[in-house]
C-alpha positions as CSV (number, residue, x, y, z in Angstrom):
1,X,87.8,31.1,14.8
2,X,90.7,30.8,17.1
3,X,91.8,32.3,20.4
4,X,95.3,33.0,21.9
5,X,96.2,31.1,25.0
6,X,98.7,32.1,27.7
7,X,101.3,30.4,25.7
8,X,100.4,32.5,22.7
9,X,99.5,29.3,20.8
10,X,96.3,29.4,18.7
11,X,93.7,26.9,19.7
12,X,90.3,26.0,18.2
13,X,87.2,27.0,20.1
14,X,85.5,23.8,19.2
15,X,88.0,21.1,19.8
16,X,86.8,17.4,19.3
17,X,90.0,15.7,18.6
18,X,89.1,12.6,20.5
19,X,85.7,12.3,18.8
20,X,87.3,12.6,15.4
21,X,89.7,9.8,16.1
22,X,86.9,7.6,17.1
23,X,84.9,8.5,14.0
24,X,87.9,7.7,11.9
25,X,88.1,4.3,13.5
26,X,84.4,3.7,12.8
27,X,84.8,4.7,9.2
28,X,87.9,2.5,8.9
29,X,85.9,-0.5,10.2
30,X,83.1,0.3,7.8
31,X,85.3,0.5,4.7
32,X,85.8,-3.3,4.3
33,X,82.0,-3.7,4.6
34,X,81.4,-1.0,1.9
35,X,84.0,-2.6,-0.3
36,X,82.3,-6.0,0.1
37,X,78.9,-4.4,-0.6
38,X,80.2,-2.9,-3.8
39,X,81.8,-6.2,-4.8
40,X,78.5,-8.0,-4.1
41,X,76.7,-5.5,-6.3
42,X,79.2,-5.9,-9.0
43,X,79.0,-9.6,-8.7
44,X,75.2,-9.5,-8.8
45,X,75.3,-7.5,-12.0
46,X,77.8,-10.0,-13.5
47,X,75.6,-12.9,-12.4
48,X,72.6,-11.3,-14.1
49,X,74.5,-10.8,-17.3
50,X,75.8,-14.4,-17.1
51,X,72.3,-15.7,-16.6
52,X,71.3,-14.2,-19.9
53,X,74.0,-16.2,-21.8
54,X,73.7,-19.5,-23.5
55,X,74.6,-22.8,-21.9
56,X,73.8,-21.9,-18.3
57,X,71.4,-23.7,-16.0
58,X,67.7,-22.9,-16.2
59,X,67.7,-21.8,-12.5
60,X,70.4,-19.2,-13.3
61,X,68.3,-17.8,-16.2
62,X,65.2,-17.6,-14.1
63,X,67.1,-15.9,-11.3
64,X,68.6,-13.3,-13.7
65,X,65.1,-12.5,-15.0
66,X,63.7,-12.4,-11.5
67,X,66.4,-9.9,-10.3
68,X,65.7,-7.7,-13.3
69,X,62.0,-7.7,-12.5
70,X,62.5,-6.9,-8.9
71,X,64.9,-4.0,-9.9
72,X,62.2,-2.6,-12.2
73,X,59.7,-2.5,-9.4
74,X,62.2,-1.1,-7.0
75,X,63.2,1.9,-9.1
76,X,60.2,2.5,-11.4
77,X,57.3,1.2,-9.3
78,X,55.1,2.9,-6.8
79,X,53.0,2.0,-3.8
80,X,50.4,0.3,-5.9
81,X,52.8,-2.1,-7.7
82,X,54.1,-5.4,-6.4
83,X,56.1,-5.3,-3.2
84,X,59.8,-5.7,-3.8
85,X,61.2,-8.9,-2.3
86,X,64.6,-10.3,-3.0
87,X,67.8,-8.9,-4.4
88,X,67.9,-5.9,-6.7
89,X,70.6,-4.3,-8.9
90,X,71.8,-0.7,-8.5
91,X,69.8,1.9,-10.4
92,X,72.7,2.4,-12.8
93,X,73.0,-1.3,-13.5
94,X,69.2,-1.5,-14.0
95,X,69.1,1.4,-16.4
96,X,72.1,-0.1,-18.3
97,X,70.1,-3.3,-18.8
98,X,66.9,-1.5,-19.8
99,X,68.3,0.2,-22.9
100,X,66.7,-1.0,-26.1
101,X,70.0,-2.6,-27.3
102,X,70.7,-4.5,-24.0
103,X,67.1,-5.7,-23.6
104,X,67.0,-7.2,-27.1
105,X,70.5,-8.5,-26.9
106,X,70.2,-10.2,-23.6
107,X,66.5,-10.9,-23.1
108,X,64.0,-10.4,-25.8
109,X,65.7,-12.0,-28.8
110,X,66.4,-15.4,-27.2
111,X,62.9,-15.7,-25.7
112,X,60.9,-14.4,-28.7
113,X,62.9,-16.4,-31.2
114,X,61.4,-19.6,-29.8
115,X,64.7,-20.9,-28.5
116,X,63.4,-21.2,-25.0
117,X,59.8,-22.5,-25.7
118,X,60.3,-25.9,-24.1
119,X,61.0,-24.3,-20.7
120,X,57.9,-22.8,-19.2
121,X,59.7,-21.4,-16.1
122,X,61.9,-19.1,-18.3
123,X,58.9,-18.1,-20.4
124,X,56.8,-17.3,-17.3
125,X,59.6,-15.2,-15.7
126,X,60.2,-13.4,-19.0
127,X,56.5,-12.4,-19.3
128,X,56.7,-11.1,-15.7
129,X,59.6,-8.9,-16.6
130,X,57.6,-7.4,-19.5
131,X,54.5,-7.1,-17.3
132,X,56.6,-5.1,-14.7
133,X,57.7,-2.8,-17.5
134,X,54.1,-2.2,-18.6
135,X,53.0,-1.5,-15.1
136,X,55.9,0.8,-14.1
137,X,57.4,2.5,-17.1
138,X,56.5,6.1,-17.8
139,X,54.7,6.8,-21.1
140,X,57.8,8.2,-22.7
141,X,59.6,4.9,-22.4
142,X,56.8,3.0,-24.2
143,X,57.6,3.8,-27.8
144,X,61.2,2.8,-27.3
145,X,60.9,-0.5,-25.4
146,X,57.2,-1.5,-25.6
147,X,55.7,-1.4,-29.0
148,X,53.3,-3.2,-31.3
149,X,56.0,-5.5,-32.7
150,X,56.7,-6.8,-29.1
151,X,53.0,-7.4,-28.5
152,X,52.7,-9.4,-31.8
153,X,55.8,-11.4,-30.8
154,X,54.3,-12.2,-27.4
155,X,51.0,-13.2,-28.9
156,X,52.7,-15.5,-31.4
157,X,54.8,-17.0,-28.5
158,X,51.6,-17.6,-26.5
159,X,49.9,-19.3,-29.4
160,X,52.9,-21.7,-29.8
161,X,53.0,-22.4,-26.1
162,X,49.3,-23.3,-26.1
163,X,50.1,-26.2,-28.4
164,X,53.0,-27.4,-26.3
165,X,51.6,-27.4,-22.7
166,X,48.4,-28.8,-21.4
167,X,45.6,-26.3,-20.9
168,X,45.8,-26.1,-17.1
169,X,49.4,-25.1,-17.3
170,X,48.7,-22.5,-19.9
171,X,45.9,-21.0,-17.8
172,X,48.1,-21.1,-14.7
173,X,50.1,-18.0,-15.1
174,X,51.6,-17.8,-18.6
175,X,48.6,-17.0,-20.6
176,X,47.1,-14.6,-18.0
177,X,50.4,-12.7,-17.6
178,X,50.7,-12.3,-21.4
179,X,47.1,-11.0,-21.6
180,X,47.8,-8.6,-18.8
181,X,50.7,-7.2,-20.8
182,X,48.4,-6.6,-23.8
183,X,45.7,-5.1,-21.5
184,X,48.2,-2.6,-20.0
185,X,49.6,-1.6,-23.4
186,X,46.0,-1.2,-24.7
187,X,45.4,1.5,-22.1
188,X,48.2,3.7,-23.3
189,X,48.5,3.0,-27.1
190,X,46.4,2.1,-30.1
191,X,46.9,-1.5,-31.0
192,X,46.0,-2.8,-34.5
193,X,42.8,-4.7,-35.0
194,X,44.7,-7.9,-35.8
195,X,46.5,-7.7,-32.4
196,X,43.2,-7.1,-30.6
197,X,41.6,-10.1,-32.4
198,X,44.4,-12.5,-31.6
199,X,44.3,-11.4,-28.0
200,X,40.6,-11.9,-27.8
201,X,40.9,-15.4,-29.3
202,X,43.4,-16.3,-26.6
203,X,41.5,-14.8,-23.7
204,X,38.2,-16.6,-24.7
205,X,39.8,-20.0,-24.2
206,X,39.8,-19.6,-20.5
207,X,36.6,-18.0,-19.3
208,X,37.9,-16.7,-16.0
209,X,38.4,-13.4,-14.2
210,X,41.1,-12.4,-16.6
211,X,38.7,-12.9,-19.5
212,X,36.1,-10.6,-17.9
213,X,38.8,-7.9,-17.2
214,X,40.1,-8.1,-20.8
215,X,36.6,-8.0,-22.3
216,X,35.6,-5.0,-20.2
217,X,38.7,-3.0,-21.4
218,X,38.3,-4.1,-25.0
219,X,34.6,-3.2,-25.0
220,X,34.9,0.2,-23.3
221,X,38.1,1.4,-25.1
222,X,37.7,-0.1,-28.6
223,X,34.3,-1.7,-29.4
224,X,31.3,-0.1,-27.7
225,X,31.5,3.2,-29.8
226,X,30.5,1.2,-32.9
227,X,27.0,0.6,-31.3
228,X,26.1,4.2,-32.1
229,X,25.4,3.3,-35.7
230,X,25.2,-0.5,-35.8
231,X,22.1,-2.6,-35.3
232,X,22.0,-6.1,-33.8
233,X,21.6,-7.7,-37.2
234,X,24.6,-5.9,-38.6
235,X,26.7,-7.0,-35.6
236,X,25.6,-10.6,-36.0
237,X,26.4,-10.7,-39.8
238,X,29.8,-8.9,-39.6
239,X,32.9,-10.7,-40.9
240,X,35.2,-12.6,-38.6
241,X,37.9,-10.4,-37.0
242,X,35.9,-7.2,-37.5
243,X,35.0,-4.9,-34.5
244,X,31.3,-5.8,-34.5
245,X,32.1,-9.5,-34.6
246,X,34.5,-9.1,-31.7
247,X,31.9,-7.2,-29.7
248,X,29.5,-10.1,-30.2
249,X,32.1,-12.6,-29.1
250,X,32.8,-10.6,-26.0
251,X,29.1,-10.4,-25.0
252,X,28.6,-14.1,-25.7
253,X,31.6,-15.0,-23.6
254,X,30.4,-12.9,-20.7
255,X,27.0,-14.6,-20.8
256,X,28.6,-18.1,-20.7
257,X,30.8,-17.1,-17.8
258,X,27.8,-15.6,-15.9
259,X,25.7,-18.7,-16.4
260,X,28.1,-20.9,-14.5
261,X,29.8,-18.3,-12.2
262,X,29.9,-18.9,-8.5
263,X,32.1,-16.0,-7.5
264,X,30.5,-12.7,-6.3
265,X,33.4,-10.5,-7.4
266,X,33.3,-11.9,-10.9
267,X,29.5,-11.5,-11.1
268,X,29.9,-7.9,-10.1
269,X,32.6,-7.3,-12.8
270,X,30.3,-8.7,-15.5
271,X,27.4,-6.5,-14.3
272,X,29.6,-3.4,-14.4
273,X,30.7,-4.3,-18.0
274,X,27.0,-4.7,-19.0
275,X,26.2,-1.3,-17.6
276,X,28.7,0.1,-20.1
277,X,27.1,-1.9,-22.9
278,X,23.7,-0.4,-21.9
279,X,24.9,3.1,-22.6
280,X,23.8,2.4,-26.2
281,X,20.4,1.5,-27.5
282,X,21.9,-1.2,-29.7
283,X,23.8,-2.5,-26.7
284,X,20.4,-3.0,-24.9
285,X,19.1,-4.8,-27.9
286,X,22.1,-7.1,-27.9
287,X,21.5,-8.0,-24.3
288,X,17.8,-8.6,-25.0
289,X,18.6,-10.8,-27.9
290,X,21.0,-12.8,-25.8
291,X,18.4,-13.2,-23.1
292,X,20.5,-11.6,-20.3
293,X,17.7,-10.3,-18.3
294,X,16.7,-13.5,-16.4
295,X,20.3,-13.9,-15.1
296,X,20.5,-10.2,-14.1
297,X,17.2,-10.4,-12.2
298,X,18.4,-13.5,-10.3
299,X,21.5,-11.7,-9.3
300,X,19.5,-8.7,-8.2
301,X,17.3,-10.9,-6.0
302,X,20.0,-12.9,-4.5
303,X,19.9,-11.1,-1.1
304,X,16.1,-11.3,-1.1
305,X,16.1,-15.0,-1.9
306,X,18.5,-15.7,1.0
307,X,16.5,-13.6,3.4
308,X,13.3,-15.4,2.4
309,X,15.0,-18.8,2.8
310,X,16.1,-17.9,6.4
311,X,12.7,-16.6,7.3
312,X,11.0,-19.8,6.0
313,X,13.4,-21.8,8.1
314,X,12.6,-19.9,11.2
315,X,8.9,-20.3,10.5
316,X,9.2,-24.1,10.1
317,X,11.2,-24.3,13.3
318,X,8.7,-21.9,15.0
319,X,11.6,-19.7,16.0
320,X,11.5,-16.0,16.8
321,X,13.3,-13.4,14.8
322,X,15.5,-12.2,17.7
323,X,19.0,-11.0,17.9
324,X,20.4,-14.4,17.2
325,X,18.3,-14.7,14.0
326,X,19.3,-11.2,12.9
327,X,23.0,-12.2,13.4
328,X,22.4,-15.3,11.3
329,X,20.9,-13.2,8.5
330,X,23.9,-10.9,8.7
331,X,26.4,-13.7,8.4
332,X,24.6,-15.3,5.5
333,X,24.1,-12.1,3.5
334,X,27.6,-10.6,3.2
335,X,28.7,-7.4,1.7
336,X,29.7,-9.2,-1.5
337,X,26.1,-10.4,-1.9
338,X,24.8,-6.8,-1.4
339,X,27.4,-5.6,-4.0
340,X,26.2,-8.1,-6.6
341,X,22.6,-7.0,-6.0
342,X,23.6,-3.4,-6.4
343,X,25.5,-4.0,-9.6
344,X,22.7,-6.1,-11.1
345,X,20.1,-3.4,-10.3
346,X,22.5,-0.9,-11.9
347,X,22.2,-2.8,-15.2
348,X,18.4,-2.6,-15.0
349,X,18.5,1.0,-14.1
350,X,20.8,1.8,-17.1
351,X,18.5,-0.1,-19.4
352,X,15.5,1.9,-18.2
353,X,17.4,5.2,-18.5
354,X,18.9,4.7,-21.9
355,X,16.2,2.4,-23.4
356,X,13.7,3.5,-26.0
357,X,9.9,2.9,-25.6
358,X,10.1,-0.6,-27.1
359,X,12.9,-1.6,-24.7
360,X,11.0,-0.2,-21.7
361,X,8.0,-2.3,-22.7
362,X,10.2,-5.3,-22.8
363,X,11.2,-4.7,-19.2
364,X,7.6,-4.3,-18.2
365,X,6.5,-7.4,-20.0
366,X,9.2,-9.3,-18.2
367,X,7.7,-8.2,-14.9
368,X,10.8,-6.2,-13.8
369,X,8.8,-3.8,-11.7
370,X,7.5,-6.5,-9.4
371,X,11.1,-7.7,-8.9
372,X,12.3,-4.2,-8.0
373,X,9.5,-3.7,-5.5
374,X,10.6,-6.8,-3.7
375,X,14.0,-5.2,-3.2
376,X,12.5,-1.9,-1.9
377,X,10.4,-3.8,0.6
378,X,13.0,-6.3,1.7
379,X,14.2,-5.3,5.3
380,X,17.8,-6.2,4.6
381,X,18.2,-4.3,1.3
382,X,21.0,-1.7,1.7
383,X,20.4,2.0,1.2
384,X,22.5,2.1,-2.0
385,X,20.4,-0.8,-3.4
386,X,17.1,1.0,-2.6
387,X,18.5,4.2,-4.1
388,X,19.3,2.5,-7.4
389,X,16.0,0.7,-7.4
390,X,14.1,4.0,-7.0
391,X,16.2,5.4,-9.8
392,X,15.2,2.5,-12.1
393,X,11.5,2.9,-11.2
394,X,11.7,6.6,-11.9
395,X,13.4,6.1,-15.2
396,X,10.7,3.7,-16.3
397,X,7.8,5.9,-15.1
398,X,8.9,8.9,-17.1
399,X,7.6,7.5,-20.4
400,X,3.8,7.5,-20.3
401,X,0.8,6.6,-18.2
402,X,1.1,3.0,-19.4
403,X,4.4,2.6,-17.5
404,X,2.9,4.5,-14.6
405,X,0.0,2.0,-14.5
406,X,2.5,-0.9,-14.3
407,X,4.2,0.7,-11.4
408,X,0.8,1.3,-9.6
409,X,-0.2,-2.3,-10.3
410,X,3.0,-3.5,-8.6
411,X,2.3,-1.4,-5.5
412,X,5.5,0.4,-6.0
413,X,4.2,3.9,-5.0
414,X,3.5,2.9,-1.3
415,X,6.9,1.2,-1.3
416,X,8.6,4.4,-2.5
417,X,6.7,6.5,0.1
418,X,8.0,4.1,2.8
419,X,11.5,4.2,1.4
420,X,11.4,8.0,1.5
421,X,10.0,8.2,5.1
422,X,12.0,5.4,6.7
423,X,15.5,6.1,5.5
424,X,18.0,8.6,6.7
425,X,20.1,8.3,3.6
426,X,19.9,11.5,1.6
427,X,20.5,9.9,-1.8
428,X,17.7,7.4,-1.2
429,X,15.3,10.2,-0.4
430,X,16.3,12.0,-3.5
431,X,15.7,9.0,-5.8
432,X,12.5,8.1,-4.1
433,X,11.3,11.6,-4.6
434,X,12.4,11.4,-8.3
435,X,10.4,8.2,-8.8
436,X,7.2,9.4,-7.2
437,X,7.3,12.8,-9.1
438,X,8.1,11.0,-12.3
439,X,4.9,8.9,-11.8
440,X,2.9,12.0,-10.9
441,X,4.2,13.9,-14.0
442,X,3.0,11.3,-16.4
443,X,-0.1,10.1,-14.6
444,X,-3.6,10.4,-16.0
445,X,-6.5,11.6,-13.9
446,X,-7.3,8.2,-12.3
447,X,-3.7,7.4,-11.6
448,X,-3.1,10.8,-10.1
449,X,-5.9,10.4,-7.6
450,X,-4.3,7.2,-6.4
451,X,-0.8,8.7,-6.3
452,X,-1.6,11.9,-4.3
453,X,-3.6,9.9,-1.7
454,X,-1.0,7.1,-1.3
455,X,0.7,6.3,2.0
456,X,3.1,3.7,3.1
457,X,2.9,0.0,2.5
458,X,2.4,-1.4,6.0
459,X,-0.7,0.0,7.5
460,X,-1.0,3.8,6.8
461,X,1.8,5.8,8.2
462,X,0.8,8.7,10.4
463,X,2.6,11.3,8.4
464,X,2.4,11.9,4.8
465,X,0.6,11.1,1.6
466,X,1.4,11.8,-2.0
467,X,0.2,15.4,-2.2
468,X,2.1,16.3,0.9
469,X,5.2,14.7,-0.5
470,X,5.1,16.9,-3.5
471,X,5.3,19.9,-1.2
472,X,8.1,18.3,0.8
473,X,10.0,17.6,-2.4
474,X,9.9,21.3,-3.3
475,X,11.5,22.1,0.0
476,X,14.0,19.3,-0.5
477,X,15.3,20.6,-3.8
478,X,15.5,24.2,-2.5
479,X,17.9,22.9,0.2
480,X,20.2,20.9,-2.1
481,X,23.2,22.1,-4.0
482,X,21.8,24.0,-7.0
483,X,24.9,23.4,-9.0
484,X,24.5,19.6,-9.2
485,X,23.1,18.3,-12.4
486,X,21.1,15.7,-10.6
487,X,19.4,18.3,-8.4
488,X,18.5,20.4,-11.4
489,X,17.0,17.3,-13.1
490,X,15.0,16.6,-9.9
491,X,13.7,20.2,-9.8
492,X,12.5,19.8,-13.4
493,X,10.7,16.5,-12.5
494,X,9.1,18.1,-9.3
495,X,7.9,21.0,-11.4
496,X,6.5,18.6,-14.1
497,X,4.6,16.7,-11.4
498,X,3.3,19.9,-9.8
499,X,2.1,21.2,-13.2
500,X,0.4,18.0,-14.1
501,X,-1.4,17.9,-10.7
502,X,-2.6,21.5,-11.0
503,X,-3.7,21.0,-14.6
504,X,-5.7,17.9,-13.7
505,X,-7.1,19.9,-10.8
506,X,-8.3,22.5,-13.2
507,X,-10.0,19.8,-15.3
508,X,-11.7,18.5,-12.1
509,X,-12.9,21.9,-11.1
510,X,-14.4,22.6,-14.5
511,X,-16.0,19.2,-14.8
512,X,-17.6,19.3,-11.4
513,X,-18.1,23.1,-11.3
514,X,-16.0,23.6,-8.2
515,X,-15.2,27.1,-7.1
516,X,-11.5,26.3,-6.6
517,X,-8.9,23.9,-8.0
518,X,-9.1,21.0,-5.5
519,X,-5.5,20.0,-5.9
520,X,-4.3,23.5,-5.6
521,X,-6.2,23.8,-2.3
522,X,-4.6,20.5,-1.1
523,X,-1.1,21.9,-2.0
524,X,-1.9,25.0,0.0
525,X,-2.8,23.0,3.0
526,X,0.8,21.7,3.0
527,X,2.3,25.1,2.1
528,X,3.0,24.0,-1.4
529,X,2.2,27.4,-2.8
530,X,4.8,29.1,-0.6
531,X,7.4,26.5,-1.4
532,X,6.7,26.8,-5.1
533,X,7.3,30.6,-4.8
534,X,10.6,29.8,-3.1
535,X,11.6,27.8,-6.2
536,X,11.3,31.0,-8.2
537,X,14.5,32.0,-6.4
538,X,16.4,29.0,-7.6
539,X,19.7,30.0,-9.2
540,X,18.9,28.1,-12.5
541,X,17.1,30.5,-14.8
542,X,14.8,28.0,-16.5
543,X,13.7,26.5,-13.3
544,X,13.1,29.8,-11.6
545,X,11.2,31.1,-14.6
546,X,8.9,28.1,-14.7
547,X,8.3,28.1,-10.9
548,X,7.3,31.7,-11.1
549,X,4.9,31.0,-14.0
550,X,3.2,28.3,-12.1
551,X,3.0,30.4,-8.9
552,X,1.4,33.3,-10.8
553,X,-1.0,31.0,-12.8
554,X,-2.3,28.9,-10.0
555,X,-1.6,30.8,-6.7
556,X,-1.1,34.4,-7.7
557,X,2.3,34.4,-6.2
558,X,4.4,36.5,-5.8
559,X,1.7,39.1,-5.1
560,X,2.2,42.7,-6.2
561,X,3.5,44.3,-9.3
562,X,1.7,45.2,-12.5
563,X,0.1,42.0,-13.7
564,X,-0.5,43.5,-17.2
565,X,3.2,43.7,-17.8
566,X,4.6,41.0,-20.1
567,X,7.9,41.1,-18.3
568,X,8.2,40.6,-14.5
569,X,11.3,41.1,-12.4
570,X,11.8,38.8,-9.4
571,X,14.8,37.5,-7.6
572,X,16.9,40.1,-9.6
573,X,15.9,38.3,-12.9
574,X,13.6,39.6,-15.5
575,X,11.2,36.9,-16.7
576,X,9.0,36.9,-19.8
577,X,5.8,35.7,-18.2
C-alpha cells in the first residue's frame, strides 16, 4: 500500500530504509564466513576422498573413516545411537559416499581384500563404519549395502586378523565390533548356517559379555525352536556345524562363563538366556544334564547369604540391629544383587512352569523348595523376588499331592501366608494366593487339614488362616481386571481349591456322620458362600458357570428359580447346570 503526501509523492506506509541498510551490512559481513564454511565443507569432502586413496598416511585413512562414521550417525542415527562428536560431511556428500559403487570403490574393496590387514587401526575404524551402518540404516538399505557376502568377508577378515594379532588385541575392540555387526544383521535378515557357525566359533574364543549377548540372540532367533522335536541325546550326537550342535556349544559356553563370572550384570544376562531355554522341555533336560541348577541356586541365594553373613558378624560383635546396621545391609546388598536373585529365581520358576513330572521331581529331590522358602522369609528380599518365588512354588504345587507334601515339609505354606499378609505389593499378593490355592487344589485330606488351619510363620498372626484366605482370594479375583489372562488363571485355581475343599468336606461329613459339610460351614463363617456367588457374575463364561454350579451344589446359591430346570439364567447368561 502507499499514501499520497502533500507533495503528491507516493510513500510506503512501512518504511524501514535504515534497518534494511544495516541488514545488508550484516549479510555482507556474513558472506565471507559462509563462503569459508562452504570451502571448509568442500575441503572436508576432498580430504575424506583423499584419505581413501593409496599411498596416504595411516592417520589420514583413519580420519576419513572416522568422519564417514560420524556423518552416518549424524544423518541416519537417532537418540539411542552414539552421540556425534567431531566433524561431519554435508548430507549430500554423505549420501554420495554411501552409494554401493562409492562404498566398494573407496572403502570396502581395499579393506576386505586384505591389503590393510597389517594395520589394526584402519581395520578397527572400518568395522566401526559398518557397525554404524547396521545400527542406523533403514531396512530398505540393507539389501543394497549390507548383505550376506559382506558378512562372510568380514568373518574371513576376522579369522585372518586372529592369526596376526595377540589375543588381547583381538578381544579389545576388533573382534567384538565385528560380532556386533553380525548380531545386528542377524536381527533383520536370515543368515546362512555357515555364517552363523563361523560367527559362533569366533565369539566362543572370548567368553565375555559379547559372547553372552551373541549366544542369547543366536539361541532365541535361530536355535531354540529345534528343541520342540529334539531330545538331549540327539543334540549331543548331532554333526559339527549343525543347529543342534551349535545349541549345545552355546549352552556349554554359558555354563563356563557363569562358573567364573564375577559381574552381576553378566550373571543376569545368562539367567535371562536360560529362561528362554526353559521354554522347552528338552531345554530343561539340557540344563539338568549340564548340572546348571547348583549355580542357579547359588545366584538365587546371593542376597540371603550376604544378609546372613552380616547378621552373624553383628552377633559375634554383640551389636544391635539398629539404623546403622540396616544401612550397612543396604550398602552391601545393592540393586544389582537383587536383580541377579530375581533373574535366577525366574529360571527356577520357568523350569517349574514348563517342566514335566520327571523334571519337577528333579527340582524336589534337589531341595529347591527349601531354598525358595529362605528367600520368602528373608527380610531383605524384594517384593519382585517374593512374587517370583511364590509363582515358582505354585507351579510346582499344581502337580500332585506329592509335590504339595514337599511344600508342606519345607514350611512354605506359613511363609506364603506371611507374604500375603505383610506385603502391600499387589502382584506379590496375587502370586501368594495362587501358590496357596494350588496347594489346596491338589492336597489330600490330611494335607488340606494343615493348609486350611495354617497361619503365619512367626508366632500366629492375629488375622487369618488358610480357610479364611480362600474366602479372601475369591474377593481378590472379583476386584481384579477380568480381561487379564493371569487373573482368569487365578480364578480357575481358586475355584479348583474351593471345590477340593468342599469335596473333602463332604467326605468328612459322610465318614463322621456330620449333619453339615464342616468345611462349607467354615467358609460360610468367612462369607465364602456369598463371595462364591459373586464369582458367578464374573465376565468369563466358564468361570461364572463353574462358580454357579459350586454355589448351587454346596450352598444353594443363588436362591430362587425352578431347581428342576436343567438350564438356569443368572447374570444374563443361561447356564446348563
